[in-house]
N, C-alpha and C positions, 0 to 999 in steps of 0.2 A: 294837122287833121281837126277842124271845128267840130265834125261829127263823129259818133261812135261807128267804128268800122264794122259793128256787126248790122247796122242798118244799111251801109253801103253794100255789103255781102247779099242781105235780101233784095235790096233794090237789080242788083245785079241777076240775080237770080229770076226775079220775075221779069226783068227785062230779056233775057237768055230763053226763059220758056214762052214768055207771050201769055199767062196765066197764073193766076194768083193761087189756085188752088195746087196746080201742079209745083208751083214754088215751095209753097207749105209742105208738100210731100217730101220735095228733094231736101228741105231743111230741117224735116222732122219737126216742125211748130204747128200750130193752130193756123186756120186760115185767117181768124179774126186779127191773131197778132201781126201776120204780114201785112195785113192791111193798114192796122195801127202804125206799124213802122215806117210804111211807106209814106202816110198822111204824117207823121212828126217831121220826115226827111223835106217834106214838101213844105213844110211850114217854116224849118230851119232854114232852107235855102230861098223860101221867100219866091218860090215857082211851082209850075204844074208840070210833074214828069210822067204822068201817064192819061192818056185818054180812056175811059171807062166805058164798056159795051157788054153785052150781052155773051159775045162771042169772046171776051176777054179782056186785056190791055193794049194799047198802043202807046209807042213813044211819042212825046212831043218834041220838037226841033230841040229843047233845053235837055230833054231827057235823053234823046239821041248821043247828045255831046258829053254829057255825064259817062252814058254807058260806054262809048268808044274809050275815053281815059282809063275808066275802070276795069273794061276787058283787059286792056294791056298791063294794067298793075296786077290783075287776079292770076292773069298767064305767067308775069314773071315771078309770082310768088310759088305758083304750081312745078314752073320749072326749078326755082331755087330747091325747093323741096325734094325734086328728083335728084336732081345732083348730090343734095347730102345723105339721102339714101343711098347713091352709088357710090360716094365716098365711104360711108359706113361699112357697105358691101366688100368694097376693093381695097379697103383699109387707106385711101387715098387721103393724101395731107401734105403738111409742110412744117420741118423741122430745122430752126435756126440756131445751131450752135455757136458757141464761143471760147474759145481758147488760145493759149499762147501757140506760137510754130511750136516750141519745143513739147510739150504736153500734148498738143495734137500729134505730130510725128511718132512720138514714142509710146504714148498711152491711149490714146482715141482711136488712130487708124484702124488698129487689128480689130478691134473690136466692133467698130463701125462699120466694116465690110460686111460681119456676120450679121448686123442689124441691117441693112441694106439689102441682105439676099432675103431675109425672111420677110420684109415690108418693101417690095421693089417699086410699089405707087407713092411712096412718101418722098418728097423733094425735100434733100438735105441740102442746107448750105452751111458754110462753116466761116466765121469771121475771126481771124487769128490776132487776137491783142495779147497781151500780158493781163495778168491777175486784176489789177486795180481798173484798166480801163473795160474788162470783159464786164465787171459788175456794174460800172458806168452805163454800159450797153444793156443789161438785163434791166436797170431802172429805168432806162428810156425806153422800153420795149422794143428794143431792136434785135434782140436775140430771145430765145425760149428758155434756154439752160445753158449752164456755163461750166465747164472742166476748169478747177483753180486748185491752187495750193492754199489748205484750209486758214482763213482768216475771221476775224470778227465780221461779223455779218448784222446787219439791219435787222429789225423785227419784221417778220412776215416773209422773210427768206429761209429756205430749209437747205440743209447740207446733207449730202449723201455720201460718206466715205468709201473711196473707191480701193486705193491702194496706197502704201507707205514708200516714199523714196529716200535715198539717203544722200546727202552733201557730202562731197569728200576733194580732195585737192590732188592734181594728177600732173607729171610732167614727164617728159624723157628720160630715160637713164643717163643720156649723154650729158643732157641740160645740167641734172643735178651733179654730176662729175665734175663737169666744168665751174659750175657754183662751188662747188667745194673745193678746187683747186685756186679758183680766184679769191677765195675767203681764208684761203692758208691753212685748210684741214688738210690731215692725212687722207687720200684716195688711190685705191689701188686697181688697175686695170688687169682683165684677164688677157693672159699671156698670148693664148691663141687667137686673139682678134685684135691684139696691138701689132702694129704695122714693124716690119723689120725696118734696124736702124739705118739701113741703106737708102730707104724709102723716105726718109723725112729729114728736115733742117732741123735744127735747133738753135734756139734763142734762149739767150743769158739771161738770168735770172738778175737784176740790179742788187737787189737786197741781198744775195746769196749766191755769189759766182761760182760755187761748189755746184748748183742746181741748175741743170738745162731742162728747158720744156719743148715737149714735141710739136711741130712749127705746123701740124695739120689742126691744131686746135683754133677755131676760127676766129676771126677778128671781132670784138664785143663792140656795138654801140650800145651806151648804157648797160642792160644785161640781158639784150636781145642776141641769142646763140641758136645756129641750127645744127640739127642733128649730124653725127657721124654715121652712117648706115653701119660700120664695121664695129663701133664700140658696143660691147656685150655685157660688160662689169656690172654686178648688183652691189654695187657700191658707191654711197655718196658721203664719205667722211663719216664725221661725228656731229654731223650739224642734227639740231633737234628741227622738229618741227616749226615750232617758234623762230628759231634762227633762219628758215629756208623762207618762211612768208614774209620774214620782215627784210631779206636781203636778196630775193627774187625778183624778176619782173613778174609781179602779180595778176594774173589777167581776170577780171570780173565782170559780170552783167552789170550795167548802167545803175546808176543813183536811181532808186524809186521802184525798181524792179523788186517783188515780194523776195525772191531768191537772195538778190545781193542785201537785202534788210537782214534776212536771216543770218547770212554770213558776216555781215558787219555786226551784228549783235555776239555772234560767237567770237569774232576776234577782238571785240571790245571786253566781253565778261573773261577772256583769258590773257587781256592786255598785251595781244598782238598789236604791232603799230607796223603796217607794212610802210617801205621805204619808196616803194614804187609802183603804181597800179595802171593797168593798161584796161579802159572799160570797153567794152562790146556789147551791142545790144540783141545778141542772138548767141544762143547757149552752144548751138552746132557748129559756129565760127570757133567759139571757146575751145571746143573739144579739137576743133582742124588746127588751130594754132598750137594748141599744146602739142598734140602729135608732130609739127614740125619743128618742135624745140624752141618756139617763143618765149617760153616760160613757163610759170606754172598757174594752172586753170583753175578756180572752184566751179566745179561741175557737178551734175546728179549721178551718183555712181551707177544707176540702172540704166541710164542713156550712152553709157560707154562701155558696156560688156565687152564687144567687139574687140574694141582698142587694147582692152584689158588681157584680155584670152590672148590676142597677137601679139601681145609686147611691144607695141606701138606707144603707149605710155605706161607707166606704173603709179601706183597708188601710193602718197606719200602716207606713212602711218601717223595717227593721230595721237598727238601728247594729250590730248581733252578728248573726251566723248561728244560728239556731233548728234545730238537728237535727231532720230528720224522725222519726219515731215507727212502729213497725210494731204492725197490728193483725193477731190472728190468733184460731184456736180453740185450746184446750187442753181435753185429755181424759184421763182415768186409764187408761195401758195397761193396767191388770188388772182392768178393767171397762169390756169395749165388748159391748154388747149387737148384734143384727143390725141394729137401725134405725140403730143410732149409726154403725156400721160402713158402713152403705149412704150416710150423710151424709158421713162422711169419704171416700169415694170420690167424691161428688158435689163436694164442695170441692177436691179435688186435681185432679180433671179441670178446674174452673175455672180453677185455676192453670197448668195446662200451656198 
């Protein structure tokens, strides 16, 4: 735009009212100031915009052309202002949230429901990606705020701690009992849960002819074994956590995931070297696989509370302390919309 917007506004008012004096009153400026502005605009555009008379002013053809375009522009500006005021009054806006599938399901959704009830006119969209991809989405301005596990952030990004989570390893009791048997450790079974001898076929142990094994123990492919629902003994021999993790079918999130990096560092620090790892890109699948006896899964304890309470899986006691992690919201301090600001206030109120 070559000319000052204020000059166009003065021209628009004079053309709309057809009178310089009335335009001056409307704009709360002096009549000479209006006349001078019109003269400067005509000079800048090298054209005559008004024909002046005692009765007022009349647009030239050039003036009519300019007025038609300015009328549309100023109408749109007024409409935009009205929409903004309405958005403010009703709390209308858009909030784009990024979070991993697990964090969204187990942490975000319960609170998000309450936020939406209080802000029904805010359009909320969720983009489910792992932590590192969520941070990239935030950097590219594709989301407004992200729910992540705490990690190192670039300058200009602010992290709001929300809650702690605890990593753990789980499996079915049957899987652990079978693993103990396979590794030659002592393992006893609950007599009431154990089938009658007539219901079993027995296989002789080649290494020890005096020991027979119950035929219901599933065939094994690698270390993948499925649970027997009748098994309820809470004993998996004398295997330590280190031995279990090194000898089992260990199921973890795929490499590059922040939770996987944390577990890898834990095992490295404690000299645990797993012999077999099954990688899965979704923690909910890890939990389900563990529940059907496919192995030992590295999961977040808070995400499997129902499974632990019902006994579908049990937690493997840790030989070494696994430090808790912090989950929270991250946003760009230099790019906060009104909807994002309201959501941040909502989060901080929950933390109080």
